[in-house]
LUMKE-53067 format. One line per 8 residues: number of its first residue (from 1); their letters; for each residue x, y, z of N, C-alpha, C. Coordinates in steps of 0.05 Angstrom, whole numbers, padded with zeros to 5 digits. Atoms other than C-alpha are relative to their C-alpha. Example, Ala and Ser with C-alpha at 12.3 -4.5 7.8 and 13.67 -1.06 7.14 Angstrom:
# LUMKE-53067
1> AS> 00018:-00024:00000:00246:-00090:00156:00018:00024:00000 | -00016:-00024:-00001:00273:-00021:00143:-00015:00022:00014
This chain:
# LUMKE-53067
1> XXXXXXXX> -00022:00000:-00021:02450:-00367:03124:00024:-00009:-00020 | -00027:00019:00019:02521:-00385:03098:00004:-00023:00016 | -00010:00029:-00016:02549:-00456:03114:00006:00006:00030 | -00012:-00004:-00023:02588:-00429:03172:-00017:00003:00025 | 00024:-00009:-00017:02526:-00401:03206:-00016:-00021:00006 | 00012:00024:-00007:02494:-00470:03206:00011:-00022:00017 | -00016:00025:-00008:02550:-00510:03226:00001:-00012:00034 | 00003:00006:-00029:02545:-00505:03302:-00024:-00016:00004
9> XXXXXXXX> 00030:00014:-00009:02469:-00525:03303:00006:-00028:-00020 | -00004:00034:00015:02487:-00587:03252:00013:-00014:00017 | -00016:00015:-00023:02542:-00605:03304:-00017:-00007:00025 | 00014:00007:-00028:02489:-00605:03362:-00020:-00020:-00010 | 00016:00018:00009:02439:-00643:03319:00014:-00030:-00003 | -00013:00017:00003:02489:-00690:03304:00012:-00024:00031 | -00009:00006:-00029:02514:-00696:03380:-00023:-00014:00017 | 00025:00013:-00009:02436:-00710:03397:-00006:-00027:-00010
17> XXXXXXXX> 00013:00028:00016:02426:-00763:03347:00027:-00021:00012 | -00020:00013:-00017:02498:-00791:03379:-00007:-00009:00028 | 00003:00005:-00024:02472:-00793:03445:-00024:-00025:-00004 | 00020:00020:00000:02407:-00837:03421:00012:-00023:-00011 | -00012:00021:00013:02457:-00881:03384:00015:-00021:00024 | -00017:00012:-00022:02500:-00895:03444:-00021:-00013:00024 | 00020:00017:-00017:02436:-00911:03486:-00004:-00033:-00008 | 00001:00027:00011:02428:-00972:03441:00026:-00017:00001
25> XXXXXXXX> -00026:00014:-00003:02500:-00986:03436:00003:-00011:00025 | -00004:00013:-00023:02505:-00999:03512:-00018:-00017:00009 | 00015:00023:-00007:02455:-01054:03512:00016:-00021:-00010 | -00018:00024:00000:02476:-01121:03522:-00007:-00014:-00025 | 00009:00010:00028:02438:-01143:03454:-00011:00021:-00015 | 00009:-00018:00021:02427:-01105:03397:-00016:-00015:-00022 | 00009:00016:00026:02374:-01133:03345:-00004:00022:-00020 | 00000:-00016:00023:02373:-01116:03275:-00015:-00014:-00024
33> XXXXXXXX> 00010:00014:00022:02340:-01131:03210:00014:00006:-00030 | -00019:-00004:00028:02367:-01134:03135:-00027:00016:-00015 | 00012:-00022:00022:02341:-01079:03086:00002:-00015:-00023 | 00000:00010:00025:02322:-01096:03021:00029:00001:-00015 | -00025:-00009:00014:02398:-01072:02996:00016:-00019:00019 | -00009:00021:-00016:02418:-01132:03046:00020:00015:00022 | -00012:-00009:-00024:02450:-01075:03098:-00016:-00004:00025 | 00014:00007:-00024:02431:-01084:03170:-00017:00030:00008
41> XXXXXXXX> 00018:-00026:-00011:02380:-01032:03204:-00002:-00013:00031 | 00005:00003:-00030:02378:-01025:03280:-00017:00022:00008 | 00011:-00018:-00012:02334:-00983:03329:00018:00030:-00001 | -00019:-00030:00003:02397:-00931:03330:-00003:00011:-00028 | -00002:-00011:00022:02396:-00923:03258:-00030:00021:00000 | 00023:-00018:-00001:02320:-00898:03265:-00002:00024:00014 | -00004:-00019:-00015:02332:-00857:03321:00012:00021:-00007 | -00016:-00023:00015:02382:-00819:03291:-00016:00015:-00017
49> XXXXXXXX> 00010:-00014:00021:02346:-00809:03235:-00022:00019:00005 | 00014:-00012:-00001:02288:-00783:03264:00008:00022:00018 | -00014:-00026:-00014:02325:-00730:03306:00013:00019:-00018 | -00013:-00020:00019:02368:-00707:03253:-00021:00011:-00021 | 00020:-00004:00015:02310:-00705:03203:-00020:00026:00010 | 00015:-00026:-00014:02264:-00665:03251:00014:00024:00005 | -00015:-00024:-00003:02315:-00621:03268:00004:00019:-00021 | -00005:-00018:00030:02335:-00598:03199:-00021:00012:-00011
57> XXXXXXXX> 00027:-00014:00011:02264:-00586:03184:-00003:00024:00015 | -00003:-00023:-00017:02266:-00539:03241:00013:00024:-00009 | -00023:-00018:00002:02328:-00503:03226:00000:00005:-00029 | 00001:-00013:00033:02318:-00496:03146:-00026:-00011:-00008 | 00026:00013:00017:02244:-00509:03126:-00001:00000:-00023 | 00003:-00005:00026:02257:-00491:03061:00024:-00024:-00015 | -00025:00017:00015:02316:-00539:03045:-00011:-00036:00012 | 00008:00031:00000:02294:-00614:03037:00024:-00022:00013
65> XXXXXXXX> -00016:00023:-00014:02325:-00675:03073:00002:-00029:-00013 | 00000:00017:00011:02353:-00728:03035:00015:-00027:00025 | -00009:00020:-00014:02361:-00790:03083:00004:-00027:-00007 | -00001:00031:00009:02386:-00861:03077:-00024:-00014:00009 | 00028:00019:-00014:02325:-00887:03122:-00027:00017:-00011 | 00033:-00012:00006:02271:-00846:03088:00007:00010:-00028 | -00006:-00008:00022:02290:-00831:03014:-00027:00013:-00012 | 00029:-00012:00007:02215:-00823:02998:-00006:00026:00007
73> XXXXXXXX> 00010:-00029:-00007:02206:-00762:03040:00013:00027:-00018 | -00015:-00018:00012:02260:-00726:02996:-00017:00014:-00020 | 00014:-00016:00025:02228:-00668:02954:00023:00009:-00023 | -00020:-00020:00017:02288:-00646:02916:00012:00027:00013 | -00019:-00022:-00009:02341:-00590:02923:-00025:00025:-00007 | 00013:-00029:00004:02310:-00518:02928:00004:00020:-00028 | -00008:-00018:00014:02311:-00462:02884:00030:00010:-00001 | -00025:-00006:00000:02385:-00447:02903:00014:-00023:-00003
81> XXXXXXXX> -00008:00026:00011:02401:-00518:02885:00018:-00017:00033 | -00001:00012:-00023:02404:-00535:02963:-00012:-00028:00009 | 00011:00026:-00017:02396:-00601:03001:00013:-00015:00021 | -00009:00012:-00023:02408:-00637:03066:00004:-00028:-00012 | -00010:00027:00009:02445:-00707:03053:00009:-00013:00025 | -00007:00010:-00027:02443:-00752:03117:00006:-00032:-00003 | 00001:00025:-00008:02464:-00818:03137:00003:00000:00033 | 00004:-00005:-00029:02443:-00826:03208:00022:-00018:00014
89> XXXXXXXX> -00015:00018:-00011:02485:-00885:03221:00014:-00011:-00018 | -00017:00012:00019:02543:-00901:03178:00016:-00015:00012 | -00012:00020:-00012:02578:-00962:03190:-00018:-00020:00024 | 00018:00007:-00015:02523:-01000:03217:00011:-00034:00012 | -00016:00024:-00004:02568:-01067:03216:00017:00000:00021 | -00021:-00006:-00021:02618:-01032:03258:-00015:00000:00024 | 00018:00006:-00023:02563:-01019:03307:-00009:-00021:00013 | 00004:00025:-00017:02543:-01085:03313:00022:-00021:00008
97> XXXXXXXX> -00020:00010:-00011:02605:-01109:03321:00020:00007:00022 | -00008:-00022:-00031:02618:-01056:03377:00036:00006:-00006 | -00029:-00013:-00002:02688:-01034:03349:00003:00033:00000 | -00001:-00028:-00001:02669:-00962:03353:00006:00018:-00027 | -00010:-00019:00029:02686:-00940:03279:-00030:00004:-00019 | 00023:-00005:00012:02615:-00917:03266:-00004:00032:-00002 | -00003:-00025:-00003:02597:-00847:03248:-00039:00011:-00003 | 00018:-00018:00008:02539:-00796:03237:00005:00019:-00017
105> XXXXXXXX> -00007:-00011:00027:02541:-00764:03172:-00021:00023:-00010 | 00014:-00018:00002:02509:-00700:03158:00015:00024:-00021 | -00010:-00012:00018:02520:-00658:03097:-00018:00022:-00009 | 00016:-00018:00017:02490:-00593:03058:00015:00000:-00025 | -00009:00005:00027:02494:-00600:02986:-00012:00025:-00013 | 00014:-00023:00016:02493:-00537:02937:00011:-00010:-00024 | -00007:00006:00027:02491:-00555:02864:00025:-00025:-00007 | -00012:00029:00006:02519:-00625:02868:00027:00000:00021
113> XXXXXXXX> -00029:-00002:-00021:02578:-00600:02921:-00003:00007:00026 | 00004:-00005:-00023:02583:-00610:02989:00016:00028:00011 | -00012:-00029:-00005:02593:-00541:03026:-00002:00001:00032 | -00007:00001:-00026:02585:-00563:03098:-00002:-00027:00007 | -00004:00017:-00005:02601:-00624:03137:00004:-00002:00022 | -00005:00004:-00023:02591:-00657:03199:00003:-00036:00005 | -00005:00028:-00002:02618:-00729:03215:00011:-00004:00032 | 00008:00011:-00033:02605:-00754:03289:00008:-00031:00007
121> XXXXXXXX> 00001:00021:-00004:02641:-00812:03316:-00009:-00003:00027 | 00011:00000:-00029:02599:-00821:03381:00012:-00013:00022 | -00016:00015:-00012:02636:-00879:03410:00028:00003:00003 | -00030:-00012:00000:02705:-00848:03395:00004:00031:00017 | 00004:-00025:-00018:02683:-00784:03429:00014:00022:-00024 | -00009:-00017:00016:02705:-00742:03366:-00016:00008:-00023 | 00023:-00010:00014:02667:-00696:03316:00024:00009:-00025 | -00011:-00016:00019:02699:-00671:03250:-00017:00016:-00015
129> XXXXXXXX> 00018:-00023:00006:02666:-00608:03221:00013:00022:-00025 | -00011:-00019:00025:02676:-00563:03154:-00024:00011:-00008 | 00018:-00017:00014:02642:-00509:03121:00017:00012:-00027 | -00014:-00015:00021:02658:-00474:03057:00008:00026:00004 | -00013:-00028:-00006:02704:-00413:03070:00008:00001:00023 | -00006:00000:-00026:02713:-00435:03147:00023:-00020:00007 | -00014:00019:-00010:02763:-00493:03145:-00016:-00019:00008 | 00008:00024:-00009:02762:-00557:03172:00011:-00008:00033
137> XXXXXXXX> -00008:00010:-00025:02769:-00578:03244:-00012:-00026:00016 | 00009:00026:-00012:02764:-00632:03292:-00003:00006:00030 | 00001:-00001:-00031:02733:-00636:03363:00004:-00024:00018 | 00004:00021:-00012:02749:-00679:03414:-00019:-00008:00027 | 00019:00008:-00022:02709:-00708:03475:-00006:00023:00019 | -00004:-00025:-00018:02733:-00644:03519:-00014:00024:-00013 | 00006:-00024:00011:02705:-00598:03465:00020:00019:-00010 | -00024:-00010:00014:02773:-00578:03444:-00005:-00002:-00028
145> XXXXXXXX> -00004:00002:00027:02779:-00556:03375:00023:00007:-00013 | -00034:-00001:00015:02843:-00567:03327:-00011:00008:-00028 | 00004:-00001:00032:02843:-00541:03253:00010:-00021:-00014 | -00015:00024:00014:02861:-00596:03203:00011:00008:-00021 | -00010:-00006:00025:02904:-00599:03147:00008:-00030:-00012 | -00011:00013:00011:02922:-00649:03099:00026:-00004:-00003 | -00024:-00004:00000:02991:-00670:03098:00014:-00007:-00031 | -00014:00007:00019:03041:-00674:03040:00017:-00021:00003
153> XXXXXXXX> -00015:00022:00000:03073:-00741:03024:00029:00004:-00003 | -00032:00001:00005:03146:-00752:03032:00005:-00026:-00021 | -00001:00028:00025:03164:-00794:02967:00019:-00019:00002 | -00020:00018:-00008:03218:-00827:03004:-00013:-00023:00018 | 00014:00018:-00019:03167:-00858:03049:-00022:-00017:-00013 | 00024:00020:00009:03114:-00915:03041:-00023:00020:00001 | 00033:-00015:-00002:03040:-00889:03019:-00010:-00011:00023 | 00014:00008:-00025:03000:-00890:03081:-00031:-00001:-00014
161> XXXXXXXX> 00023:00013:00016:02939:-00921:03051:-00025:-00005:00024 | 00014:00011:-00021:02874:-00929:03093:-00028:-00015:-00019 | 00024:00014:00017:02815:-00974:03064:-00022:-00011:00020 | 00021:00011:-00011:02751:-01010:03081:00007:-00026:00018 | -00003:00018:-00017:02748:-01052:03139:-00022:-00027:-00007 | 00011:00021:00008:02693:-01091:03109:-00005:-00007:-00033 | 00007:00003:00028:02694:-01087:03035:00029:00003:-00016 | -00027:00001:00019:02769:-01102:03010:-00014:-00020:-00025
169> XXXXXXXX> 00002:00010:00022:02771:-01138:02944:00028:-00003:-00023 | -00022:00001:00014:02813:-01157:02886:00010:00026:-00011 | -00006:-00024:00014:02814:-01089:02854:00020:00017:00020 | -00013:-00012:-00018:02840:-01059:02920:00033:-00011:00004 | -00030:00009:-00003:02899:-01107:02924:00014:00004:-00026 | -00009:-00008:00021:02911:-01099:02854:00015:00026:-00006 | -00018:-00024:-00001:02923:-01028:02864:00017:00008:00019 | -00026:00001:-00015:02963:-01036:02924:00026:-00007:-00009
177> XXXXXXXX> -00021:00016:00007:03006:-01080:02888:00019:00023:-00021 | -00014:-00021:00019:03018:-01023:02831:00010:00023:00016 | -00012:-00015:-00018:03024:-00977:02885:00027:00003:00008 | -00028:00007:-00010:03087:-01003:02911:00001:00003:00029 | 00001:-00007:-00031:03107:-00991:02989:-00017:00017:00006 | 00022:-00009:-00006:03053:-00978:03027:-00003:-00005:00032 | 00006:00010:-00017:03029:-00982:03097:-00035:00003:00001 | 00031:-00003:00009:02950:-01002:03098:-00007:-00004:00025
185> XXXXXXXX> 00019:-00005:-00024:02904:-00980:03155:-00028:-00010:-00006 | 00031:00004:00001:02837:-01014:03160:-00017:00014:00016 | 00023:-00013:-00014:02776:-00970:03182:-00028:-00005:-00012 | 00026:00000:00003:02706:-00970:03182:-00012:00029:-00007 | 00015:-00027:00005:02655:-00917:03158:00013:00018:-00013 | -00005:-00028:00011:02664:-00843:03136:00027:00008:00013 | -00022:-00013:-00015:02724:-00838:03184:00029:-00008:-00019 | -00023:00002:00022:02770:-00868:03124:00009:00023:-00016
193> XXXXXXXX> -00004:-00026:00008:02761:-00796:03093:00015:00015:00016 | -00005:-00025:-00020:02770:-00762:03160:00031:-00008:00002 | -00027:00003:-00011:02840:-00795:03167:00017:00009:-00018 | -00018:-00013:00024:02865:-00767:03099:-00004:00033:00012 | 00004:-00028:-00003:02834:-00701:03123:00018:00010:00022 | -00018:-00006:-00027:02876:-00701:03192:00027:-00004:-00006 | -00027:00003:00004:02940:-00718:03154:00014:-00029:00011 | -00010:00025:-00010:02941:-00790:03184:00000:-00019:-00018
201> XXXXXXXX> -00005:00023:00027:02936:-00824:03112:00005:00020:-00022 | -00006:-00019:00024:02960:-00799:03045:-00026:-00006:-00019 | 00020:00010:00023:02907:-00841:03006:-00023:-00013:00011 | 00025:00019:-00003:02838:-00872:03006:-00012:-00005:-00024 | 00011:00004:00028:02821:-00910:02943:-00031:-00022:00008 | 00023:00019:-00002:02750:-00938:02943:-00010:-00009:-00031 | 00005:00016:00030:02735:-00992:02883:-00034:-00014:00008 | 00027:00015:00000:02667:-01017:02914:-00026:00018:00003
209> XXXXXXXX> 00018:-00021:00004:02602:-00989:02919:-00008:00010:00026 | 00013:-00013:-00022:02578:-00932:02966:-00023:00019:-00009 | 00022:-00023:00009:02524:-00880:02968:00009:00028:00003 | -00014:-00036:-00004:02526:-00800:02967:-00002:-00002:00031 | 00003:-00004:-00031:02502:-00804:03044:00024:-00013:00013 | -00022:00010:-00012:02566:-00845:03058:00026:00012:00004 | -00029:-00016:00001:02622:-00797:03034:-00006:00029:00004 | 00002:-00027:00008:02590:-00726:03025:00005:00012:00023
217> XXXXXXXX> -00011:-00017:-00021:02601:-00699:03095:00029:00000:00004 | -00032:00002:-00003:02673:-00725:03105:00012:00007:-00030 | -00019:-00015:00031:02690:-00702:03026:-00004:00033:00005 | -00005:-00028:-00002:02674:-00632:03053:00019:00009:00021 | -00019:-00002:-00016:02717:-00644:03107:00026:-00001:-00011 | -00028:00001:00017:02774:-00668:03065:00005:00024:-00021 | -00004:-00024:00021:02767:-00611:03016:00002:00026:00021 | -00003:-00014:-00018:02765:-00563:03072:00023:00004:00014
225> XXXXXXXX> -00028:00006:-00013:02828:-00589:03099:00022:00000:-00021 | -00021:-00003:00017:02865:-00583:03033:00004:-00025:-00023 | 00002:00026:00019:02845:-00653:02998:-00012:00000:-00019 | 00022:00007:00021:02810:-00681:02942:-00011:-00023:-00002 | 00017:00018:00005:02755:-00728:02929:-00007:-00003:-00031 | -00001:-00002:00021:02756:-00748:02859:-00007:-00029:-00013 | 00005:00023:00012:02729:-00805:02810:00026:-00013:-00018 | -00026:00021:00008:02774:-00856:02772:00011:00018:-00031
233> XXXXXXXX> -00008:-00016:00019:02777:-00801:02717:00013:00025:00003 | -00015:-00023:-00014:02809:-00751:02761:-00027:00028:00002 | 00016:-00019:-00006:02744:-00711:02764:-00015:00001:00028 | 00011:-00003:-00032:02713:-00684:02829:-00024:-00017:00004 | 00031:00020:00001:02660:-00730:02859:-00018:00020:00004 | 00024:-00013:-00007:02597:-00702:02859:-00030:-00009:00011 | 00020:00006:-00015:02527:-00704:02888:-00025:00010:-00010 | 00023:-00010:00015:02474:-00691:02839:-00026:-00012:00005
241> XXXXXXXX> 00029:00005:-00005:02397:-00694:02848:-00005:-00024:-00019 | 00011:00017:00023:02382:-00761:02809:-00015:-00023:00005 | 00010:00031:-00005:02352:-00827:02805:00015:-00021:00018 | -00018:00021:-00019:02411:-00865:02835:00016:00022:00018 | -00023:-00018:-00018:02450:-00841:02894:00027:-00016:00005 | -00018:00024:00004:02506:-00897:02877:00023:00024:-00006 | -00028:-00006:00007:02579:-00865:02878:00011:-00019:-00021 | -00023:00020:00018:02627:-00887:02826:00024:-00004:00018
249> XXXXXXXX> -00028:00005:-00020:02699:-00914:02846:00013:00028:00006 | -00014:-00024:-00003:02734:-00857:02875:00026:-00003:00016 | -00028:-00002:-00014:02805:-00833:02905:-00007:00020:00020 | -00005:-00016:-00018:02818:-00793:02969:00024:00008:00001 | -00024:-00004:00003:02880:-00757:02963:00007:00027:00020 | -00014:-00026:-00016:02918:-00710:03014:00016:00018:-00011 | -00013:-00026:00010:02949:-00645:03007:00024:-00003:-00020 | -00025:00003:00018:03001:-00640:02948:00001:-00024:-00019
257> XXXXXXXX> 00000:00022:00020:02979:-00703:02913:-00018:00008:-00022 | 00020:-00003:00020:02950:-00696:02847:-00007:-00032:-00019 | 00009:00022:00015:02915:-00753:02803:00026:-00008:-00018 | -00021:00011:00016:02979:-00755:02756:00022:-00014:00017 | -00020:00006:-00007:03018:-00778:02815:-00008:-00035:00007 | 00009:00035:00001:02981:-00849:02805:-00001:-00009:-00030 | 00001:-00001:00033:03003:-00858:02732:-00007:-00024:-00012 | 00007:00023:00008:02980:-00928:02731:-00032:00003:-00006
265> XX> 00022:-00007:00001:02911:-00898:02732:-00007:00018:-00026 | 00000:-00018:00025:02919:-00849:02671:-00002:-00015:-00021
């Protein structure tokens, strides 16, 4: 099936996982444990993982699933270079702090490139979705769908920069100083990329560690909305099957912007 033919079913799975997440989110107390990489893990992460992984195996039994919560079950890409890349609950820190800025991330990868992406923010009642050749869209809580397009920056106005709420650092501060006039919007999870996709931000620079499952779904949304996601050498960010799932540092640029528009990086 073409990516666009799988999109609605992928959205349905993300929403089912979102219901399970919100059932835990509504409790008075949420217990968590710390994983080996020092990130928190909750019952919501595991419930969402089970729902999505089992659903994708039924939907596409010939395509293996790489989920943050069970990397050992991944058997590699298929003969067509396809695999699913899933973060059942991106932004667990935001989930635990109850600020609503957490997402379900679901991407289909072909030869290292995301060709389908679903980013559901269940607490906010919004979903971003995209597929190669079908554009990018946003669904609101009422089910209304609108097309997304990144916006071109007016050079006379300050840069609109979105960045991590939990992972700021000296590299980001130095980048913003070199950038000049800007407005900074802190945001959690993969919603940062989605703000660029819908034209609410010009730029998202990331100079801290992220994994493939943190970015791939929203990466697809950005590209189908007319933006770019690239490493600091100006090459497109990719998601090859390898021993490491770590991303390099990267930039997300809105429509009309080029790597050369940031001359202090070249």
